[in-house]
Structure formats: C-alpha cells, structure tokens
N, C-alpha and C positions, 0 to 999 in steps of 0.2 A: 473576542476571538473570531477570526475570519473563517469563512467556509474553507474546507479542505482544497477545493478547486482553485480558489483565489491564491491561497498560500503556495500551492504547487506551481501555479502559473508564474508567480513572482520568482520562485526559486529557479524554475527552468529558464525564464527570461534572463535573470542575472547570471546564471551559469553559462548560457549560450553566448550572451554578449561578452562576458568575461573571457571565454575561450577564444572568441574571435579577436578580441582586443590583444590577447597574448600573441596570436598569430600576426597581428599587425605590427606589434613591437618587434617580433622576431624578424619580420621582413625588413623593417626599418634598420635594425642592427645587423642585417645581412646574415643572420643565423639560419634563416629559412629562405630558400630560393623558390619562387613561384613555379618555375618550369620543371623543377626536379622533384619528383615525389619523395617525401621524407617523413620522419616521425611527426614533424610539425603539422603536416596535412591531416593527421589523425585528429589533432586538437580542433582544427577547423571543421572537419566533418562531424565531430561530436557536438561542437557548438551549433552547427546548423541543425543537427538532429534535435537538440534541446529547444531551439527556437520553433521548429516544426511541431514538436510535442506540446509546447506551451500554446501554440495556436490551436491545436486539436482539442485542448481542454475546453474551448469555447463552444464546441459542437456537442449536442446531446447524444449523437450516434457514435461518438468516439469510443474506442476501447478503454481510454483513460478515465471515462466517467464512472466506471465501476470501481476503479481504484481510488479516485479522488472525486467523491460525489459533490454536486453543486447543491448543497442544502443549507438552510439557515441554522442558527444555533438551536432553536427550539425543535426543529426537525431532527437534528443530530442528537439532542438529548432524548427525544422520543424513541429514536431508533436504538440507541444504546440501552435505554431502559427496557425496551421490548426484548432485546437480546439477552440482557441480564435476567429478566423474568423467565425466558425460555430455558436458560441454563439452570436456573434454580428449580424449575419444574422438572427438568430432566434429571437433576440430582435427586430430587424427592422420589421420582419413579425408580431410579436405580437403587436408592436406599430401601425402598419398600420391597423390591425384588430380592435384595440381599437378605433382608430380615425374613421374608417368606422362605427363602432357600435354607437359611440357618434353622428355622423351625422344622422344616421337613427333614433335614438331615438329623436334627436332634431326635425327632420321633423315630426315624429309621434306626438310629443307634440304640434307642431304648427298646425297640422291637427286637433287635438282634440279640440284645443281652438277655431277654426273657426267654 
C-alpha cells in the first residue's frame, strides 16, 4: 500500500491531465473556442487546479499534508493504532462515569423511598 500523499498525487495528476486532455479534444472538434469563455474553460481551470494541488503535495508546509500525510506504512499503522487506543480509553472512561452515575442515582432512589 502506498503512502496517502503518493496515492493522492497520482489521482490529482491523472485528473488534471485528463481534464486538460478533454479541453484539447474539445478545441480540436471545435466544441470549445479558446477566445470565448464557456463551460469548457471550467474544465481547464479545474485541471490546472488539480495539477497545482498535486505539486503542493510535495511540500511539507502545504495545507494538503494534513489531509494526505507523507508517512510510511509502519507510521500509518502506528498512528491508527494510537488513535484506536485513545478511542478505547475514552470509551472506558465514559463507561466508568455512566456506571458511577447509575450507582449514585440508584442510591438516591433508595434514600427517597425510605
């Protein structure tokens, strides 16, 4: 399995080049005119945006690195394991608080009945 940043880079590159290729075919078939803004130019702009975003994935300071981290498989496994352990611990604490609250409420009900 590849790192998330490499997979996202390939997806963004493929999408960007594909959209630009669509615009090229539209120009060849005269469905899109270069000098007149049309719906086809939106495809070209989105294609350029995808190419720029794929390039930004290579930089550590990019906003995309938080979404698609550049980590190895072992680092990914460790991060997911840590997150699962944290969730499990939070669930245990929540269960302990619920149990304590039910005991307190049961004692209050018993005291009220007396």
